[in-house]
C-alpha positions in Angstrom: -57.5 81.8 38.7 -54.6 82.1 41.0 -55.9 78.8 42.7 -56.4 77.1 39.5 -52.6 77.5 38.4 -51.4 76.5 41.9 -53.6 73.2 41.7 -52.1 72.5 38.2 -48.4 73.4 39.4 -48.9 70.7 42.4 -50.4 68.3 39.9 -47.6 68.5 37.7 -45.0 68.4 40.4 -46.7 65.2 42.0 -46.7 63.6 38.3 -42.8 64.3 38.1 -42.2 63.0 41.5 -44.0 59.7 40.6 -42.0 59.5 37.3 -38.5 59.9 39.0 -39.6 57.6 41.7 -40.2 55.0 39.1 -37.0 55.6 37.2 -34.9 55.3 40.7 -36.5 52.0 41.5 -35.7 50.8 37.9 -32.1 51.7 38.3 -32.0 50.2 41.8 -33.4 46.6 40.1 -30.7 46.6 37.6 -28.1 47.3 40.0 -29.2 44.5 42.3 -29.4 42.1 39.2 -27.0 39.2 39.1 -24.2 39.7 36.6 -24.5 37.7 33.1 -22.7 34.3 33.2 -19.4 34.3 31.5 -19.6 32.9 27.7 -18.6 29.3 27.4 -15.4 28.7 25.8 -15.5 28.4 21.9 -14.4 24.9 20.6 -11.2 24.8 18.7 -11.7 25.0 14.9 -9.2 22.6 14.3 -8.6 20.3 17.1 -5.4 18.0 16.9 -5.6 14.4 15.7 -5.5 11.7 18.1 -2.6 9.7 17.6 -3.2 6.6 15.7 -1.1 3.5 15.8 -1.4 2.9 11.8 2.0 1.7 10.9 2.6 4.7 8.7 6.2 6.0 8.8 8.2 8.7 7.3 11.8 9.2 5.9 12.8 10.1 9.6 11.9 6.7 10.8 13.9 4.4 8.6 16.7 2.5 10.0 19.1 -0.4 9.4 22.8 -0.8 8.2 21.9 -1.0 4.5 19.8 2.2 4.1 22.8 3.6 3.1 23.1 1.7 0.0 19.7 3.3 -1.3 20.0 6.0 -3.9 19.8 9.4 -2.5 17.7 12.4 -3.0 15.1 12.1 -5.5 16.8 9.4 -7.6 14.8 6.3 -8.5 15.1 3.8 -5.4 15.5 6.7 -2.8 13.1 7.1 -0.2 11.9 10.3 -1.5 11.0 8.5 -5.0 9.7 5.5 -3.3 7.4 7.1 -0.9 4.5 8.3 -3.1 4.4 4.9 -5.1 2.4 1.6 -4.2 4.5 -1.0 -2.8 5.4 -3.0 -5.9 6.2 0.0 -8.2 8.4 1.4 -5.3 10.2 -1.9 -4.9 10.9 -2.0 -8.6 13.4 0.8 -8.6 15.3 -0.3 -5.2 18.6 -1.4 -5.9 18.6 -3.9 -3.0 15.4 -5.9 -4.1 16.0 -6.5 -8.2 15.7 -10.2 -7.5 12.7 -9.9 -5.5 10.9 -7.8 -8.2 12.0 -10.4 -10.8 10.3 -13.0 -8.8 7.2 -11.0 -8.3 6.9 -10.4 -12.1 6.9 -14.2 -12.6 3.5 -14.7 -10.6 0.6 -13.0 -12.8 -1.3 -10.3 -11.1 0.8 -10.3 -7.9 2.4 -6.7 -8.4 -1.1 -5.3 -8.9 -2.4 -7.3 -6.0 0.4 -5.7 -3.8 -0.3 -2.3 -5.4 -4.0 -2.5 -4.6 -3.8 -3.1 -1.0 -4.8 -0.7 1.2 -2.4 -1.0 4.2 0.2 -3.8 4.4 3.4 -4.7 5.6 6.0 -6.3 3.4 9.1 -8.1 4.3 11.4 -8.0 1.4 14.2 -10.3 0.9 17.5 -8.4 -0.3 19.2 -9.9 -3.2 21.7 -11.8 -1.1 18.7 -13.6 0.5 17.8 -15.2 -2.8 21.4 -16.1 -3.7 21.5 -18.2 -0.5 18.3 -19.9 -1.2 19.4 -20.6 -5.0 22.8 -22.0 -3.7 20.9 -24.4 -1.1 18.6 -25.4 -3.6 20.9 -25.7 -6.5 20.5 -23.7 -9.8 17.8 -26.2 -11.2 15.6 -26.2 -8.4 15.6 -22.7 -8.0 14.7 -22.0 -11.8 11.8 -24.5 -11.2 10.5 -22.4 -8.1 10.7 -19.4 -10.3 8.5 -21.2 -13.0 6.0 -22.6 -10.6 3.3 -19.7 -10.3 1.4 -21.6 -7.4 4.4 -22.5 -5.0 6.2 -19.1 -5.8 3.3 -16.8 -5.3 2.6 -18.9 -2.0 6.2 -18.2 -0.9 6.4 -14.5 -1.7 2.8 -13.8 -0.2 4.2 -15.4 3.2 6.2 -12.2 3.1 3.2 -9.9 3.4 1.3 -9.1 6.4 -2.3 -7.9 5.7 -2.1 -5.0 8.1 0.4 -1.9 8.3 3.0 -2.0 11.0 6.0 0.1 11.8 8.9 -1.3 13.8 7.5 -0.7 16.9 4.2 -2.4 16.2 5.8 -5.2 15.1 7.8 -5.9 18.2 4.3 -5.2 20.0 2.5 -7.5 18.3 5.2 -10.4 18.8 3.4 -12.6 16.1 1.7 -11.6 12.6 -0.1 -13.7 10.2 0.9 -13.6 6.7 -1.4 -13.1 3.6 -0.5 -16.5 2.5 -1.5 -18.0 5.8 1.1 -19.0 8.5 2.6 -16.7 11.2 6.2 -15.3 11.7 7.3 -14.4 15.2 8.9 -10.9 15.9 11.6 -10.6 18.5 14.3 -7.9 19.2 13.8 -4.6 19.8 12.1 -1.7 17.7 15.5 -0.4 17.0 16.9 -3.9 15.8 13.7 -6.2 15.2 14.1 -10.0 14.2 11.8 -11.9 12.1 11.5 -16.0 12.7 9.7 -17.8 10.2 7.7 -21.3 10.4 11.0 -23.2 10.1 12.7 -21.4 12.9 15.0 -19.4 10.6 15.6 -16.0 12.0 15.9 -12.8 9.8 17.6 -9.5 10.7 16.3 -5.9 9.4 18.7 -4.7 7.0 16.6 -1.4 6.3 13.3 -1.0 8.1 10.3 1.3 8.4 10.7 2.2 4.6 7.4 4.2 3.6 5.6 3.7 0.6 2.1 4.8 -0.5 0.1 1.5 0.8 2.9 -0.3 2.8 5.9 -0.1 5.3 8.5 -2.2 4.1 11.5 -4.0 5.9 14.4 -5.3 3.7 15.4 -8.4 5.6 18.4 -10.9 5.0 16.7 -13.9 4.4 14.0 -15.6 2.4 11.0 -16.5 4.8 10.1 -20.1 4.7 6.4 -21.4 6.0 6.3 -24.2 8.3 5.0 -26.4 5.5 
């Protein structure tokens, strides 16, 4: 009996020794395992958009000697008022552009066409520019021009570029093609661009980089004339 108990005790001890050896081996394998690779950095949820030269401007970009003549605050014709509107609607409240607005209104559908464009640049002659044309042409010829929708529409469309530019973009482009066909040449600097028409007449910017919903507007001091 005593021998049987001794044999059983030795068997249990042997089994315990095997178990502890196995555990020690497992621990050693874990200790020797390479550390896990660090997790990859998470991608940003909202990466900043890439800069796009789309010609869109803000009120802070507006420049020129005549900008101070615009109404202030949220009054009709102010930058705050014009910004959310499409270009023809915005121009209709600008006190520098009343003659231009009258001329656009005499061409059927032109205001709607301008408002429906997606991204354009508009060279907008101020009132005094039309006064110069009227003086040069004479009252009767100027009145006839306003009554000729085809001729007037072509002249006004020569002031629209079917691509949106800010001042820096215009100067970088050097020449731009107008909606009516024909080109104008851009000179000067982004701070003081000039626009030369097909007949070689050069207009200065009175108030530029004006933002509207679908256009960037440059008020100029001359009516642009195509080469023919």
